[in-house]
C-alpha positions as CSV (number, residue, x, y, z in Angstrom):
1,M,-68.7,19.7,-16.1
2,R,-67.4,23.2,-16.6
3,N,-68.3,25.9,-14.2
4,R,-70.2,28.3,-16.4
5,R,-71.4,31.8,-15.6
6,P,-75.1,32.5,-15.8
7,R,-76.2,34.4,-18.9
8,V,-77.1,37.5,-16.8
9,Q,-73.6,37.7,-15.4
10,T,-72.0,37.2,-18.8
11,G,-74.2,39.9,-20.3
12,R,-73.2,42.3,-17.5
13,G,-69.6,41.6,-18.1
14,A,-69.9,42.2,-21.8
15,A,-71.7,45.5,-21.1
16,M,-68.9,46.6,-18.8
17,V,-66.3,45.8,-21.4
18,E,-68.2,47.6,-24.1
19,T,-68.4,50.7,-21.8
20,A,-64.7,50.6,-21.1
21,V,-63.8,50.3,-24.7
22,R,-66.0,53.1,-25.7
23,F,-64.5,55.3,-22.9
24,H,-60.9,54.6,-24.0
25,V,-61.6,55.0,-27.7
26,D,-63.3,58.3,-27.0
27,N,-60.4,59.6,-25.0
28,A,-58.0,58.6,-27.8
29,R,-60.2,60.3,-30.4
30,R,-60.2,63.5,-28.4
31,K,-56.4,63.5,-27.9
32,L,-56.1,63.2,-31.7
33,G,-58.4,66.2,-32.1
34,A,-60.8,64.1,-34.2
35,V,-64.5,64.6,-34.5
36,N,-65.3,60.9,-34.9
37,R,-63.7,57.4,-35.0
38,A,-63.2,57.5,-38.8
39,Q,-61.3,60.8,-38.6
40,A,-59.2,59.4,-35.7
41,V,-58.2,56.4,-37.8
42,A,-57.4,58.6,-40.8
43,R,-55.2,60.8,-38.6
44,L,-53.4,57.7,-37.2
45,V,-52.9,56.4,-40.8
46,N,-51.5,59.8,-41.9
47,Q,-49.1,59.7,-39.0
48,R,-48.1,56.1,-39.9
49,L,-49.1,54.9,-36.4
50,I,-51.2,52.2,-37.9
């Protein structure tokens, strides 16, 4: 049998990952001088970074 994590632990881990992603995306958005994620993506496309 596999050693599986209880659902509560998995949920907590997912919440922590979501919080970390939100934190880093917001930092990148601010560095680009964008008001929201859509504007940040548009700026990255205009700069040919993505």
